[in-house]
N, C-alpha and C positions, 0 to 999 in steps of 0.2 A: 595571450595577448599578440603570441605570432602570426596567428592571421590579420591583425591588425597591421602589425610591422608590415605582413606583404601586403597587405592594400596600399600602405603607403608608400612600399619601395615602389610598386605598379606604378601608383599613381605618379609618383617623383621621376620616375624613367620618361614616361610616355607626355611627361608636360615638359620635360627636356630637352625632348626630342622635338617635340612642339615650338617650342619657342625657339631654340635653335635654330631651325626651318623655318619659321617665319624670317626670322634677322637675316639668315643666310636667303632669302626670297627678297625682303626689302632692300638689301644690298646689293642683290642682282638688277631688278629694276630702277634702284637710282642709277643705272647706269643708262638706262632709256630714256634718253630724252625725249620731250615734247616738240614736236612740229609747231604747234603755237606757238612756244617761247613762254607758255605764263604761268606761275609761282606759285604753290601750292596757296597760299595766300590771292591772289589776284583769281585762283579760280574757285573756291571756299566763297569770296567777295560776289562773284558771279552769278553761281550756283542760287547764291541768297535773295539776289534778283532776280532771278528765273523764276524764284518761289512765293516771288511778292515780300519777302520777309526783309523789315528794314529797322527792327529793336534788335537786332543780333550783331555783335563787334566781332572779330574776326584779330585773336591778338596773339602775340609769340610766346610762350611758355618754356623756362629750360629745360635738360633733359633730352635724354632719347625714348620716342617709344611714351612718351608723355599727352600723345594729343587726346584732349576729348571736348566734350562739352558741355557747358557749368550751367543747367537751368535757373540755378537761382538766379544768377547777373547774367542772364542770357550773354554770353561770349564762346565763339570758338576757339577754345583752345590749342594753338599747333606749334610742338615740337619747332625748335628751331631751323634744323633741318628742312621739315616738310610746310615750313612755312616762308622759306627764301626757295630754297631748289626748285629746279622746271624740267619734273621729270614723272615717270609713269607710279612708283612709288609716292610721291609725295601727290601726284593728282589722286590717286587712290583715297589717303589716309585723309586728305582735305574736305576730300567730296562727301566719305563716311561719317565726317564728325558733323558733318554739314546736314547729311540726312537724319543725325538726332533732329536738329535745330527744328528741322522740318518737320519730324514728331513730335515735337512741342508743340509748334505752330497751329497743329491739326488737330493734340488729344489725343494720340495715340495711344489706345486703351491699355498696351504694356508698358511704355515709356509711363503712365500714367498712373499705374500701379503699381511699379519700381518706387518713383519717387515716395509714394506714402510712403511704404515699408521700409523706406529708406532707417529711419529714426531708431525704429525698431529690432534689427538686424543690426543695428550697430553695438547696441545692448546686444544681442543673442550673440553675435560674432565673439565678444569682450570676455560670454561670461560661460559660453558653453561648455570651452574644455575643461576648465576648471571645475564645471560643479558635474559633468560626467564624470572624472578621474574621483574625483570625492565621493560621489556615488556610488562609483563601481567598489570602490573600497571599504565604504561600511557594507555595502550590500554582500562582500566577502564572505562579513562578521554575519550574514543572516540575517541581520535588521528590516524591519518595512523599512524603518525611517532610512535604511539606507537606496532601498529599492526604491521608496519616493523622489530622493533627492538626485537619483538617477536616472529618473522618467524625466525630469524637468530639466536636466541638464540634455536628453534627448530631443524632447521637444522645444528646447531653444537652437541645439543642432538642426532644427526641419525644419528653424526659420531659414537659417541660412542656404542651408540646400533649396530650398524652394524658391529661393530670391535668386540661386545661379542658372535656375531654369526659367525664370520670371525673364532672363536677362537674355537667354536667349533669339529669342521674337524679336526684342529690339535690336541686338545686334548686325541678326541675320535681316533683317526689315531697311534696316541704317543701308547697310549694304548692297540691298537691293535698289534704294534708292538712288544713291551713289552710283551705281552702275549705268542703272536705266539714264539717266542724266548726262552720264558723262558721253554714252553712246548714241543718245539723241537729239543731246543740242550742240546745232550745227560749228565747225569748225571746232572740238576739242580735241575727241583724240583719234587716231587713225584705229587701223585693225591691231597691228600690233602693239599700239599702248596701247587699245584697252583689254586685251588678252594676258597683258603685264599684272596692268589693275585689278582685271577681276583675281587672277592667281594669287596675289597679296593679299587680295580680301581675304580670299578663302582659307587662309594658313591662319589669318588673325581670327578668324569667327571661330578655329577650331582649337584654339586656347579654352574663349570660353564652354567648349562642347565637355572638354576634356577634364575642367574644371568641374562642371558639371555632376557626368559619368563619376570624376572622381569623389563627389560630396556624398553624393547617391550609398554609391558602395560602403563608404565609413558609417554613412548610417544607417545601413542595413545591418553590418557588422555590428554596432551598437544595439540595433534593435535585439538580434539576436541575444546577445550577450544578456540584455536584460531579462529577457524571457527566460532566458537560464539558470538566470538568478532565480527566477520567480517559483523554478523547480523543487 
């Protein structure tokens, strides 16, 4: 179990670093005011119009860094700060979330795949750790039943790990769409503002990368433990 705690500790430290860096970057770029004077909500609405999307609403949602696109009710949910403020950080987040709406409208394959497995992932994430711990305890007694339970838990955890990796192209693509639009749309961002938006989205993407790599490292640990219990 020492290796498990070591992996968990490393993942926690790296995740904390990236998360704190993201928050500091957004705070820094929240001070870079936009010359065009547009709020995050206005930027989101314009990007939707420019992409010919008329059935998606832009709404405000409580909290900080709670921004997301909901494909079920077709809403771009922007945190109160992003919705109202007029700076590079707000522009980056607003355009990124609309990037997901564009993916949805164009049936982007990775987003479609991720949406289809969400119900399965919900079940897997809820029960995987419980099943794994029960399986490990039973397998320690040398029972075949315990090994089988352990394997089931590993398969459930593998589903959640796969989900984190499927999420990566979805998030990176949304950021690329956002940055391309912000750069090519007349009157949106100048060079300094675009550089700030790009850096902010880079750190946001790294949170997903760290989560995926951490999940993979944990999965590999469980697999090694399972193989060891079979000897």
